[in-house]
TORKOL-4160 file (C-alpha; in steps of 0.2 Angstrom, whole numbers, padded with zeros to 4 digits, m for minus):
452
<pt num="1" X="1165" Y="m0221" Z="m0467"/>
<pt num="2" X="1175" Y="m0204" Z="m0463"/>
<pt num="3" X="1185" Y="m0192" Z="m0470"/>
<pt num="4" X="1191" Y="m0173" Z="m0471"/>
<pt num="5" X="1186" Y="m0162" Z="m0484"/>
<pt num="6" X="1196" Y="m0146" Z="m0483"/>
<pt num="7" X="1188" Y="m0131" Z="m0491"/>
<pt num="8" X="1202" Y="m0123" Z="m0502"/>
<pt num="9" X="1200" Y="m0116" Z="m0519"/>
<pt num="10" X="1193" Y="m0134" Z="m0524"/>
<pt num="11" X="1188" Y="m0146" Z="m0512"/>
<pt num="12" X="1203" Y="m0158" Z="m0505"/>
<pt num="13" X="1195" Y="m0173" Z="m0499"/>
<pt num="14" X="1208" Y="m0183" Z="m0489"/>
<pt num="15" X="1206" Y="m0202" Z="m0480"/>
<pt num="16" X="1209" Y="m0201" Z="m0462"/>
<pt num="17" X="1219" Y="m0213" Z="m0452"/>
<pt num="18" X="1206" Y="m0221" Z="m0444"/>
<pt num="19" X="1197" Y="m0226" Z="m0458"/>
<pt num="20" X="1211" Y="m0239" Z="m0461"/>
<pt num="21" X="1204" Y="m0258" Z="m0459"/>
<pt num="22" X="1206" Y="m0266" Z="m0442"/>
<pt num="23" X="1219" Y="m0278" Z="m0449"/>
<pt num="24" X="1232" Y="m0268" Z="m0459"/>
<pt num="25" X="1249" Y="m0279" Z="m0464"/>
<pt num="26" X="1265" Y="m0270" Z="m0469"/>
<pt num="27" X="1262" Y="m0251" Z="m0468"/>
<pt num="28" X="1274" Y="m0237" Z="m0476"/>
<pt num="29" X="1274" Y="m0221" Z="m0468"/>
<pt num="30" X="1282" Y="m0206" Z="m0475"/>
<pt num="31" X="1288" Y="m0195" Z="m0460"/>
<pt num="32" X="1299" Y="m0179" Z="m0459"/>
<pt num="33" X="1310" Y="m0178" Z="m0444"/>
<pt num="34" X="1323" Y="m0167" Z="m0453"/>
<pt num="35" X="1325" Y="m0152" Z="m0441"/>
<pt num="36" X="1335" Y="m0149" Z="m0425"/>
<pt num="37" X="1335" Y="m0166" Z="m0416"/>
<pt num="38" X="1328" Y="m0158" Z="m0399"/>
<pt num="39" X="1315" Y="m0155" Z="m0395"/>
<pt num="40" X="1306" Y="m0160" Z="m0409"/>
<pt num="41" X="1287" Y="m0158" Z="m0414"/>
<pt num="42" X="1291" Y="m0169" Z="m0428"/>
<pt num="43" X="1297" Y="m0183" Z="m0419"/>
<pt num="44" X="1283" Y="m0181" Z="m0407"/>
<pt num="45" X="1271" Y="m0182" Z="m0421"/>
<pt num="46" X="1280" Y="m0197" Z="m0430"/>
<pt num="47" X="1280" Y="m0206" Z="m0413"/>
<pt num="48" X="1259" Y="m0204" Z="m0411"/>
<pt num="49" X="1257" Y="m0209" Z="m0429"/>
<pt num="50" X="1268" Y="m0226" Z="m0426"/>
<pt num="51" X="1258" Y="m0232" Z="m0411"/>
<pt num="52" X="1242" Y="m0227" Z="m0418"/>
<pt num="53" X="1246" Y="m0238" Z="m0434"/>
<pt num="54" X="1252" Y="m0253" Z="m0421"/>
<pt num="55" X="1232" Y="m0252" Z="m0417"/>
<pt num="56" X="1228" Y="m0257" Z="m0433"/>
<pt num="57" X="1239" Y="m0267" Z="m0438"/>
<pt num="58" X="1242" Y="m0286" Z="m0438"/>
<pt num="59" X="1256" Y="m0288" Z="m0422"/>
<pt num="60" X="1269" Y="m0298" Z="m0434"/>
<pt num="61" X="1269" Y="m0282" Z="m0449"/>
<pt num="62" X="1281" Y="m0272" Z="m0449"/>
<pt num="63" X="1282" Y="m0252" Z="m0453"/>
<pt num="64" X="1293" Y="m0245" Z="m0466"/>
<pt num="65" X="1296" Y="m0227" Z="m0464"/>
<pt num="66" X="1308" Y="m0213" Z="m0470"/>
<pt num="67" X="1313" Y="m0195" Z="m0472"/>
<pt num="68" X="1323" Y="m0183" Z="m0480"/>
<pt num="69" X="1338" Y="m0174" Z="m0475"/>
<pt num="70" X="1341" Y="m0155" Z="m0481"/>
<pt num="71" X="1359" Y="m0162" Z="m0487"/>
<pt num="72" X="1358" Y="m0174" Z="m0501"/>
<pt num="73" X="1372" Y="m0183" Z="m0493"/>
<pt num="74" X="1368" Y="m0180" Z="m0475"/>
<pt num="75" X="1361" Y="m0192" Z="m0461"/>
<pt num="76" X="1346" Y="m0193" Z="m0450"/>
<pt num="77" X="1355" Y="m0203" Z="m0436"/>
<pt num="78" X="1356" Y="m0191" Z="m0423"/>
<pt num="79" X="1336" Y="m0188" Z="m0426"/>
<pt num="80" X="1332" Y="m0207" Z="m0428"/>
<pt num="81" X="1341" Y="m0210" Z="m0410"/>
<pt num="82" X="1329" Y="m0196" Z="m0404"/>
<pt num="83" X="1316" Y="m0204" Z="m0412"/>
<pt num="84" X="1320" Y="m0223" Z="m0406"/>
<pt num="85" X="1322" Y="m0217" Z="m0389"/>
<pt num="86" X="1305" Y="m0209" Z="m0388"/>
<pt num="87" X="1295" Y="m0223" Z="m0395"/>
<pt num="88" X="1305" Y="m0234" Z="m0381"/>
<pt num="89" X="1298" Y="m0225" Z="m0369"/>
<pt num="90" X="1281" Y="m0224" Z="m0375"/>
<pt num="91" X="1279" Y="m0245" Z="m0380"/>
<pt num="92" X="1272" Y="m0257" Z="m0368"/>
<pt num="93" X="1287" Y="m0264" Z="m0355"/>
<pt num="94" X="1279" Y="m0281" Z="m0355"/>
<pt num="95" X="1272" Y="m0283" Z="m0372"/>
<pt num="96" X="1279" Y="m0271" Z="m0382"/>
<pt num="97" X="1271" Y="m0266" Z="m0398"/>
<pt num="98" X="1287" Y="m0265" Z="m0408"/>
<pt num="99" X="1299" Y="m0278" Z="m0405"/>
<pt num="100" X="1315" Y="m0269" Z="m0415"/>
<pt num="101" X="1319" Y="m0252" Z="m0421"/>
<pt num="102" X="1330" Y="m0251" Z="m0434"/>
<pt num="103" X="1338" Y="m0240" Z="m0446"/>
<pt num="104" X="1347" Y="m0245" Z="m0464"/>
<pt num="105" X="1356" Y="m0234" Z="m0477"/>
<pt num="106" X="1351" Y="m0243" Z="m0494"/>
<pt num="107" X="1336" Y="m0249" Z="m0503"/>
<pt num="108" X="1344" Y="m0265" Z="m0501"/>
<pt num="109" X="1345" Y="m0267" Z="m0485"/>
<pt num="110" X="1328" Y="m0260" Z="m0483"/>
<pt num="111" X="1320" Y="m0273" Z="m0493"/>
<pt num="112" X="1330" Y="m0287" Z="m0481"/>
<pt num="113" X="1326" Y="m0280" Z="m0466"/>
<pt num="114" X="1307" Y="m0280" Z="m0471"/>
<pt num="115" X="1310" Y="m0299" Z="m0474"/>
<pt num="116" X="1320" Y="m0302" Z="m0460"/>
<pt num="117" X="1312" Y="m0293" Z="m0445"/>
<pt num="118" X="1294" Y="m0295" Z="m0439"/>
<pt num="119" X="1284" Y="m0282" Z="m0427"/>
<pt num="120" X="1297" Y="m0268" Z="m0430"/>
<pt num="121" X="1301" Y="m0251" Z="m0436"/>
<pt num="122" X="1312" Y="m0251" Z="m0452"/>
<pt num="123" X="1318" Y="m0232" Z="m0455"/>
<pt num="124" X="1327" Y="m0229" Z="m0472"/>
<pt num="125" X="1340" Y="m0216" Z="m0467"/>
<pt num="126" X="1338" Y="m0200" Z="m0479"/>
<pt num="127" X="1328" Y="m0204" Z="m0495"/>
<pt num="128" X="1336" Y="m0193" Z="m0506"/>
<pt num="129" X="1352" Y="m0202" Z="m0504"/>
<pt num="130" X="1345" Y="m0219" Z="m0505"/>
<pt num="131" X="1332" Y="m0217" Z="m0518"/>
<pt num="132" X="1342" Y="m0211" Z="m0535"/>
<pt num="133" X="1324" Y="m0204" Z="m0541"/>
<pt num="134" X="1317" Y="m0196" Z="m0524"/>
<pt num="135" X="1321" Y="m0178" Z="m0531"/>
<pt num="136" X="1317" Y="m0178" Z="m0549"/>
<pt num="137" X="1306" Y="m0193" Z="m0552"/>
<pt num="138" X="1303" Y="m0199" Z="m0569"/>
<pt num="139" X="1286" Y="m0200" Z="m0578"/>
<pt num="140" X="1287" Y="m0219" Z="m0576"/>
<pt num="141" X="1287" Y="m0217" Z="m0558"/>
<pt num="142" X="1276" Y="m0233" Z="m0556"/>
<pt num="143" X="1290" Y="m0244" Z="m0562"/>
<pt num="144" X="1306" Y="m0238" Z="m0550"/>
<pt num="145" X="1311" Y="m0249" Z="m0537"/>
<pt num="146" X="1304" Y="m0238" Z="m0524"/>
<pt num="147" X="1287" Y="m0238" Z="m0530"/>
<pt num="148" X="1288" Y="m0257" Z="m0534"/>
<pt num="149" X="1293" Y="m0263" Z="m0516"/>
<pt num="150" X="1279" Y="m0251" Z="m0508"/>
<pt num="151" X="1265" Y="m0256" Z="m0520"/>
<pt num="152" X="1249" Y="m0263" Z="m0514"/>
<pt num="153" X="1255" Y="m0258" Z="m0495"/>
<pt num="154" X="1244" Y="m0248" Z="m0484"/>
<pt num="155" X="1253" Y="m0230" Z="m0483"/>
<pt num="156" X="1250" Y="m0217" Z="m0472"/>
<pt num="157" X="1256" Y="m0199" Z="m0475"/>
<pt num="158" X="1263" Y="m0188" Z="m0461"/>
<pt num="159" X="1275" Y="m0175" Z="m0472"/>
<pt num="160" X="1266" Y="m0162" Z="m0475"/>
<pt num="161" X="1280" Y="m0149" Z="m0473"/>
<pt num="162" X="1287" Y="m0158" Z="m0489"/>
<pt num="163" X="1272" Y="m0156" Z="m0499"/>
<pt num="164" X="1276" Y="m0143" Z="m0510"/>
<pt num="165" X="1289" Y="m0153" Z="m0517"/>
<pt num="166" X="1287" Y="m0166" Z="m0532"/>
<pt num="167" X="1296" Y="m0181" Z="m0526"/>
<pt num="168" X="1295" Y="m0200" Z="m0527"/>
<pt num="169" X="1291" Y="m0202" Z="m0508"/>
<pt num="170" X="1275" Y="m0192" Z="m0510"/>
<pt num="171" X="1271" Y="m0197" Z="m0529"/>
<pt num="172" X="1270" Y="m0215" Z="m0520"/>
<pt num="173" X="1253" Y="m0210" Z="m0512"/>
<pt num="174" X="1245" Y="m0208" Z="m0529"/>
<pt num="175" X="1244" Y="m0226" Z="m0526"/>
<pt num="176" X="1232" Y="m0224" Z="m0511"/>
<pt num="177" X="1235" Y="m0214" Z="m0496"/>
<pt num="178" X="1229" Y="m0212" Z="m0477"/>
<pt num="179" X="1233" Y="m0193" Z="m0470"/>
<pt num="180" X="1240" Y="m0193" Z="m0451"/>
<pt num="181" X="1230" Y="m0185" Z="m0439"/>
<pt num="182" X="1243" Y="m0171" Z="m0438"/>
<pt num="183" X="1243" Y="m0167" Z="m0457"/>
<pt num="184" X="1225" Y="m0164" Z="m0459"/>
<pt num="185" X="1223" Y="m0154" Z="m0443"/>
<pt num="186" X="1238" Y="m0145" Z="m0448"/>
<pt num="187" X="1231" Y="m0141" Z="m0466"/>
<pt num="188" X="1215" Y="m0137" Z="m0459"/>
<pt num="189" X="1224" Y="m0124" Z="m0448"/>
<pt num="190" X="1233" Y="m0115" Z="m0461"/>
<pt num="191" X="1219" Y="m0116" Z="m0472"/>
<pt num="192" X="1207" Y="m0108" Z="m0459"/>
<pt num="193" X="1221" Y="m0094" Z="m0456"/>
<pt num="194" X="1223" Y="m0087" Z="m0473"/>
<pt num="195" X="1205" Y="m0089" Z="m0479"/>
<pt num="196" X="1192" Y="m0084" Z="m0465"/>
<pt num="197" X="1190" Y="m0069" Z="m0458"/>
<pt num="198" X="1193" Y="m0070" Z="m0437"/>
<pt num="199" X="1196" Y="m0051" Z="m0437"/>
<pt num="200" X="1215" Y="m0042" Z="m0439"/>
<pt num="201" X="1228" Y="m0058" Z="m0439"/>
<pt num="202" X="1247" Y="m0054" Z="m0437"/>
<pt num="203" X="1260" Y="m0063" Z="m0445"/>
<pt num="204" X="1277" Y="m0062" Z="m0437"/>
<pt num="205" X="1292" Y="m0065" Z="m0450"/>
<pt num="206" X="1308" Y="m0069" Z="m0446"/>
<pt num="207" X="1324" Y="m0081" Z="m0451"/>
<pt num="208" X="1334" Y="m0081" Z="m0464"/>
<pt num="209" X="1327" Y="m0091" Z="m0482"/>
<pt num="210" X="1322" Y="m0078" Z="m0493"/>
<pt num="211" X="1305" Y="m0087" Z="m0496"/>
<pt num="212" X="1300" Y="m0077" Z="m0481"/>
<pt num="213" X="1299" Y="m0063" Z="m0494"/>
<pt num="214" X="1286" Y="m0072" Z="m0504"/>
<pt num="215" X="1276" Y="m0075" Z="m0487"/>
<pt num="216" X="1275" Y="m0056" Z="m0484"/>
<pt num="217" X="1270" Y="m0054" Z="m0501"/>
<pt num="218" X="1253" Y="m0063" Z="m0500"/>
<pt num="219" X="1247" Y="m0051" Z="m0488"/>
<pt num="220" X="1246" Y="m0038" Z="m0501"/>
<pt num="221" X="1230" Y="m0030" Z="m0501"/>
<pt num="222" X="1223" Y="m0039" Z="m0485"/>
<pt num="223" X="1217" Y="m0030" Z="m0474"/>
<pt num="224" X="1215" Y="m0043" Z="m0461"/>
<pt num="225" X="1233" Y="m0048" Z="m0462"/>
<pt num="226" X="1247" Y="m0037" Z="m0455"/>
<pt num="227" X="1266" Y="m0042" Z="m0455"/>
<pt num="228" X="1278" Y="m0039" Z="m0440"/>
<pt num="229" X="1295" Y="m0041" Z="m0445"/>
<pt num="230" X="1304" Y="m0050" Z="m0430"/>
<pt num="231" X="1321" Y="m0050" Z="m0435"/>
<pt num="232" X="1333" Y="m0063" Z="m0444"/>
<pt num="233" X="1345" Y="m0059" Z="m0460"/>
<pt num="234" X="1327" Y="m0057" Z="m0471"/>
<pt num="235" X="1323" Y="m0041" Z="m0459"/>
<pt num="236" X="1340" Y="m0035" Z="m0461"/>
<pt num="237" X="1338" Y="m0038" Z="m0480"/>
<pt num="238" X="1323" Y="m0028" Z="m0480"/>
<pt num="239" X="1329" Y="m0015" Z="m0471"/>
<pt num="240" X="1342" Y="m0010" Z="m0483"/>
<pt num="241" X="1329" Y="m0012" Z="m0497"/>
<pt num="242" X="1318" Y="0002" Z="m0486"/>
<pt num="243" X="1334" Y="0014" Z="m0485"/>
<pt num="244" X="1337" Y="0013" Z="m0503"/>
<pt num="245" X="1319" Y="0012" Z="m0511"/>
<pt num="246" X="1307" Y="0023" Z="m0498"/>
<pt num="247" X="1304" Y="0039" Z="m0495"/>
<pt num="248" X="1291" Y="0038" Z="m0482"/>
<pt num="249" X="1300" Y="0029" Z="m0469"/>
<pt num="250" X="1315" Y="0040" Z="m0472"/>
<pt num="251" X="1316" Y="0048" Z="m0453"/>
<pt num="252" X="1314" Y="0031" Z="m0445"/>
<pt num="253" X="1326" Y="0023" Z="m0453"/>
<pt num="254" X="1347" Y="0023" Z="m0452"/>
<pt num="255" X="1356" Y="0028" Z="m0465"/>
<pt num="256" X="1365" Y="0012" Z="m0469"/>
<pt num="257" X="1363" Y="m0004" Z="m0461"/>
<pt num="258" X="1382" Y="m0005" Z="m0455"/>
<pt num="259" X="1397" Y="m0016" Z="m0463"/>
<pt num="260" X="1394" Y="m0030" Z="m0451"/>
<pt num="261" X="1374" Y="m0031" Z="m0456"/>
<pt num="262" X="1380" Y="m0030" Z="m0474"/>
<pt num="263" X="1392" Y="m0045" Z="m0473"/>
<pt num="264" X="1379" Y="m0055" Z="m0465"/>
<pt num="265" X="1367" Y="m0052" Z="m0482"/>
<pt num="266" X="1383" Y="m0055" Z="m0491"/>
<pt num="267" X="1386" Y="m0073" Z="m0481"/>
<pt num="268" X="1369" Y="m0080" Z="m0484"/>
<pt num="269" X="1362" Y="m0071" Z="m0501"/>
<pt num="270" X="1376" Y="m0070" Z="m0510"/>
<pt num="271" X="1372" Y="m0086" Z="m0522"/>
<pt num="272" X="1354" Y="m0081" Z="m0525"/>
<pt num="273" X="1357" Y="m0061" Z="m0523"/>
<pt num="274" X="1350" Y="m0053" Z="m0539"/>
<pt num="275" X="1334" Y="m0063" Z="m0536"/>
<pt num="276" X="1333" Y="m0060" Z="m0517"/>
<pt num="277" X="1337" Y="m0042" Z="m0520"/>
<pt num="278" X="1324" Y="m0039" Z="m0532"/>
<pt num="279" X="1311" Y="m0046" Z="m0521"/>
<pt num="280" X="1315" Y="m0035" Z="m0507"/>
<pt num="281" X="1316" Y="m0021" Z="m0518"/>
<pt num="282" X="1298" Y="m0024" Z="m0526"/>
<pt num="283" X="1292" Y="m0029" Z="m0507"/>
<pt num="284" X="1299" Y="m0011" Z="m0501"/>
<pt num="285" X="1290" Y="m0001" Z="m0514"/>
<pt num="286" X="1272" Y="m0011" Z="m0510"/>
<pt num="287" X="1275" Y="m0006" Z="m0494"/>
<pt num="288" X="1280" Y="0011" Z="m0497"/>
<pt num="289" X="1263" Y="0012" Z="m0506"/>
<pt num="290" X="1255" Y="0005" Z="m0491"/>
<pt num="291" X="1247" Y="m0012" Z="m0500"/>
<pt num="292" X="1257" Y="m0022" Z="m0486"/>
<pt num="293" X="1254" Y="m0018" Z="m0469"/>
<pt num="294" X="1268" Y="m0019" Z="m0461"/>
<pt num="295" X="1276" Y="m0017" Z="m0441"/>
<pt num="296" X="1293" Y="m0011" Z="m0441"/>
<pt num="297" X="1304" Y="m0014" Z="m0424"/>
<pt num="298" X="1308" Y="0003" Z="m0414"/>
<pt num="299" X="1324" Y="m0005" Z="m0405"/>
<pt num="300" X="1335" Y="m0019" Z="m0409"/>
<pt num="301" X="1348" Y="m0027" Z="m0400"/>
<pt num="302" X="1366" Y="m0027" Z="m0409"/>
<pt num="303" X="1383" Y="m0034" Z="m0404"/>
<pt num="304" X="1396" Y="m0022" Z="m0401"/>
<pt num="305" X="1415" Y="m0027" Z="m0398"/>
<pt num="306" X="1407" Y="m0044" Z="m0390"/>
<pt num="307" X="1393" Y="m0035" Z="m0381"/>
<pt num="308" X="1377" Y="m0034" Z="m0383"/>
<pt num="309" X="1367" Y="m0018" Z="m0383"/>
<pt num="310" X="1349" Y="m0012" Z="m0386"/>
<pt num="311" X="1349" Y="0003" Z="m0398"/>
<pt num="312" X="1336" Y="0012" Z="m0407"/>
<pt num="313" X="1331" Y="0004" Z="m0426"/>
<pt num="314" X="1342" Y="0022" Z="m0432"/>
<pt num="315" X="1356" Y="0016" Z="m0424"/>
<pt num="316" X="1356" Y="m0002" Z="m0430"/>
<pt num="317" X="1374" Y="0001" Z="m0439"/>
<pt num="318" X="1382" Y="0002" Z="m0424"/>
<pt num="319" X="1385" Y="m0017" Z="m0424"/>
<pt num="320" X="1378" Y="m0034" Z="m0429"/>
<pt num="321" X="1361" Y="m0037" Z="m0428"/>
<pt num="322" X="1356" Y="m0050" Z="m0416"/>
<pt num="323" X="1336" Y="m0048" Z="m0412"/>
<pt num="324" X="1324" Y="m0034" Z="m0411"/>
<pt num="325" X="1322" Y="m0026" Z="m0396"/>
<pt num="326" X="1313" Y="m0026" Z="m0378"/>
<pt num="327" X="1303" Y="m0011" Z="m0382"/>
<pt num="328" X="1298" Y="m0020" Z="m0399"/>
<pt num="329" X="1293" Y="m0035" Z="m0391"/>
<pt num="330" X="1282" Y="m0027" Z="m0378"/>
<pt num="331" X="1274" Y="m0016" Z="m0392"/>
<pt num="332" X="1270" Y="m0033" Z="m0402"/>
<pt num="333" X="1264" Y="m0040" Z="m0388"/>
<pt num="334" X="1250" Y="m0025" Z="m0383"/>
<pt num="335" X="1247" Y="m0025" Z="m0404"/>
<pt num="336" X="1241" Y="m0042" Z="m0404"/>
<pt num="337" X="1231" Y="m0042" Z="m0387"/>
<pt num="338" X="1215" Y="m0053" Z="m0392"/>
<pt num="339" X="1220" Y="m0056" Z="m0409"/>
<pt num="340" X="1228" Y="m0073" Z="m0418"/>
<pt num="341" X="1247" Y="m0072" Z="m0420"/>
<pt num="342" X="1257" Y="m0084" Z="m0431"/>
<pt num="343" X="1276" Y="m0082" Z="m0429"/>
<pt num="344" X="1285" Y="m0090" Z="m0443"/>
<pt num="345" X="1303" Y="m0090" Z="m0441"/>
<pt num="346" X="1315" Y="m0089" Z="m0424"/>
<pt num="347" X="1317" Y="m0072" Z="m0419"/>
<pt num="348" X="1336" Y="m0075" Z="m0414"/>
<pt num="349" X="1349" Y="m0084" Z="m0417"/>
<pt num="350" X="1349" Y="m0102" Z="m0410"/>
<pt num="351" X="1366" Y="m0099" Z="m0401"/>
<pt num="352" X="1358" Y="m0083" Z="m0391"/>
<pt num="353" X="1347" Y="m0096" Z="m0384"/>
<pt num="354" X="1360" Y="m0104" Z="m0372"/>
<pt num="355" X="1358" Y="m0090" Z="m0359"/>
<pt num="356" X="1336" Y="m0094" Z="m0357"/>
<pt num="357" X="1335" Y="m0078" Z="m0345"/>
<pt num="358" X="1341" Y="m0066" Z="m0356"/>
<pt num="359" X="1334" Y="m0073" Z="m0371"/>
<pt num="360" X="1324" Y="m0063" Z="m0384"/>
<pt num="361" X="1314" Y="m0078" Z="m0387"/>
<pt num="362" X="1308" Y="m0078" Z="m0369"/>
<pt num="363" X="1305" Y="m0061" Z="m0369"/>
<pt num="364" X="1294" Y="m0061" Z="m0384"/>
<pt num="365" X="1284" Y="m0077" Z="m0382"/>
<pt num="366" X="1280" Y="m0072" Z="m0363"/>
<pt num="367" X="1272" Y="m0054" Z="m0372"/>
<pt num="368" X="1262" Y="m0064" Z="m0384"/>
<pt num="369" X="1257" Y="m0078" Z="m0374"/>
<pt num="370" X="1251" Y="m0067" Z="m0362"/>
<pt num="371" X="1242" Y="m0055" Z="m0375"/>
<pt num="372" X="1236" Y="m0066" Z="m0389"/>
<pt num="373" X="1220" Y="m0076" Z="m0391"/>
<pt num="374" X="1230" Y="m0090" Z="m0402"/>
<pt num="375" X="1248" Y="m0090" Z="m0405"/>
<pt num="376" X="1252" Y="m0102" Z="m0418"/>
<pt num="377" X="1269" Y="m0106" Z="m0420"/>
<pt num="378" X="1275" Y="m0112" Z="m0437"/>
<pt num="379" X="1292" Y="m0122" Z="m0442"/>
<pt num="380" X="1303" Y="m0136" Z="m0435"/>
<pt num="381" X="1316" Y="m0124" Z="m0430"/>
<pt num="382" X="1305" Y="m0110" Z="m0423"/>
<pt num="383" X="1294" Y="m0124" Z="m0413"/>
<pt num="384" X="1313" Y="m0130" Z="m0405"/>
<pt num="385" X="1317" Y="m0113" Z="m0400"/>
<pt num="386" X="1301" Y="m0111" Z="m0389"/>
<pt num="387" X="1302" Y="m0128" Z="m0383"/>
<pt num="388" X="1319" Y="m0125" Z="m0377"/>
<pt num="389" X="1310" Y="m0115" Z="m0364"/>
<pt num="390" X="1296" Y="m0126" Z="m0360"/>
<pt num="391" X="1295" Y="m0124" Z="m0340"/>
<pt num="392" X="1300" Y="m0106" Z="m0342"/>
<pt num="393" X="1286" Y="m0101" Z="m0353"/>
<pt num="394" X="1274" Y="m0115" Z="m0344"/>
<pt num="395" X="1269" Y="m0120" Z="m0360"/>
<pt num="396" X="1259" Y="m0134" Z="m0355"/>
<pt num="397" X="1247" Y="m0121" Z="m0349"/>
<pt num="398" X="1243" Y="m0115" Z="m0364"/>
<pt num="399" X="1242" Y="m0129" Z="m0374"/>
<pt num="400" X="1229" Y="m0136" Z="m0363"/>
<pt num="401" X="1221" Y="m0119" Z="m0362"/>
<pt num="402" X="1220" Y="m0120" Z="m0382"/>
<pt num="403" X="1229" Y="m0104" Z="m0384"/>
<pt num="404" X="1247" Y="m0111" Z="m0391"/>
<pt num="405" X="1245" Y="m0122" Z="m0407"/>
<pt num="406" X="1262" Y="m0129" Z="m0412"/>
<pt num="407" X="1263" Y="m0133" Z="m0433"/>
<pt num="408" X="1278" Y="m0142" Z="m0442"/>
<pt num="409" X="1271" Y="m0137" Z="m0458"/>
<pt num="410" X="1287" Y="m0126" Z="m0462"/>
<pt num="411" X="1289" Y="m0116" Z="m0480"/>
<pt num="412" X="1275" Y="m0127" Z="m0486"/>
<pt num="413" X="1264" Y="m0114" Z="m0478"/>
<pt num="414" X="1269" Y="m0102" Z="m0492"/>
<pt num="415" X="1266" Y="m0112" Z="m0506"/>
<pt num="416" X="1249" Y="m0117" Z="m0498"/>
<pt num="417" X="1243" Y="m0100" Z="m0497"/>
<pt num="418" X="1250" Y="m0094" Z="m0514"/>
<pt num="419" X="1238" Y="m0107" Z="m0521"/>
<pt num="420" X="1223" Y="m0102" Z="m0510"/>
<pt num="421" X="1228" Y="m0084" Z="m0517"/>
<pt num="422" X="1230" Y="m0086" Z="m0535"/>
<pt num="423" X="1226" Y="m0096" Z="m0549"/>
<pt num="424" X="1240" Y="m0108" Z="m0547"/>
<pt num="425" X="1242" Y="m0126" Z="m0544"/>
<pt num="426" X="1238" Y="m0136" Z="m0529"/>
<pt num="427" X="1257" Y="m0142" Z="m0521"/>
<pt num="428" X="1260" Y="m0158" Z="m0529"/>
<pt num="429" X="1260" Y="m0167" Z="m0512"/>
<pt num="430" X="1243" Y="m0162" Z="m0507"/>
<pt num="431" X="1238" Y="m0167" Z="m0526"/>
<pt num="432" X="1244" Y="m0184" Z="m0524"/>
<pt num="433" X="1238" Y="m0186" Z="m0506"/>
<pt num="434" X="1220" Y="m0181" Z="m0512"/>
<pt num="435" X="1221" Y="m0193" Z="m0528"/>
<pt num="436" X="1227" Y="m0206" Z="m0516"/>
<pt num="437" X="1213" Y="m0203" Z="m0504"/>
<pt num="438" X="1200" Y="m0205" Z="m0516"/>
<pt num="439" X="1207" Y="m0221" Z="m0523"/>
<pt num="440" X="1207" Y="m0228" Z="m0507"/>
<pt num="441" X="1190" Y="m0223" Z="m0500"/>
<pt num="442" X="1183" Y="m0229" Z="m0516"/>
<pt num="443" X="1191" Y="m0246" Z="m0513"/>
<pt num="444" X="1185" Y="m0246" Z="m0495"/>
<pt num="445" X="1166" Y="m0242" Z="m0500"/>
<pt num="446" X="1168" Y="m0255" Z="m0515"/>
<pt num="447" X="1174" Y="m0267" Z="m0504"/>
<pt num="448" X="1158" Y="m0265" Z="m0493"/>
<pt num="449" X="1146" Y="m0270" Z="m0508"/>
<pt num="450" X="1139" Y="m0287" Z="m0505"/>
<pt num="451" X="1135" Y="m0287" Z="m0525"/>
<pt num="452" X="1154" Y="m0283" Z="m0529"/>
């Protein structure tokens, strides 16, 4: 009997998917395909897991699956269509492992499809819309329609990116849980990145979510972690805080972020401005005090009258910020030589990736792949960005060499690192998976005792 033990602040024992009995009946598989439809690391992981489940399953049994959409009333139809296409490519053309691949929208349709079909994958669209209790599960979660439908089924957890949340579709794993290979490997990777001293590690932070500020805060007083600010609105927010709160950096900073960049902050952070502003100001003070190590860009790309221009950081107010500049990318490539680099967040707007040859993402990834000991790229959107340049970057070569690791964990990383660094609670989804894994391993062990 095999299992994985994650050495966190307390041991996390997880049952592996290969621990499943040889003959499974209906299986519930919670995945997460909520990201840009192509090219999708999460869809790729889901396909691999579905085919692995089928190896252990009664050929007539179904796989019931679901994921969430970022929008409460949104649909995952485009993502599901990609999943279906990729799955159909992999199945045996003569004796297909799966006969039908269908999507349903309601719990009633979910139940009927399970009764009507055999040997099929039945996918419930957007669990947040289909299951009323999903985002706010009651204390009596085991009495809900969703829990009761899945009761007694083998359950496979492939939703690590969601495990910072307390959702009903994660709570059900407390009743029994196997984790897919990607869930376990990514949790091992992100634990290792934060807890094991491999020398200086560089964390590239970019993107639009203010939670990225929490990620930077987690590097406080860590001599082995240095943050490289690699772009996105979160960089403009921090730059504004630097200008207003720091004196030591004054000689290299602009006097203002400029009108267009102020509008960008208003557009993205107006609903949470006080919270985002306070976080940014607090971080700026810590960086001023040198308790957090940060690498600032030396040049940036801005849009002026519809044209892109490379300017010094001090001149960022000349136009709308797009990304850090080429000199910065070369500098970071040199700094990360023979070191571990973790990129979290897209370095430029997705719209600018259309012209691949002039893309900042292409230049940046070339520099880091050429120099870094290992490049970890985290987040569905970020991985999708670099996969658009699969051939241009020769990504298969770096994967084969073990120098490129693509993680789908996304924002969960921040919550997991918070747990590792402070006396906080274990993220709910991990706690449910651990409880269910222990239950599953116990039941399996008990079943092998001849006197039971």
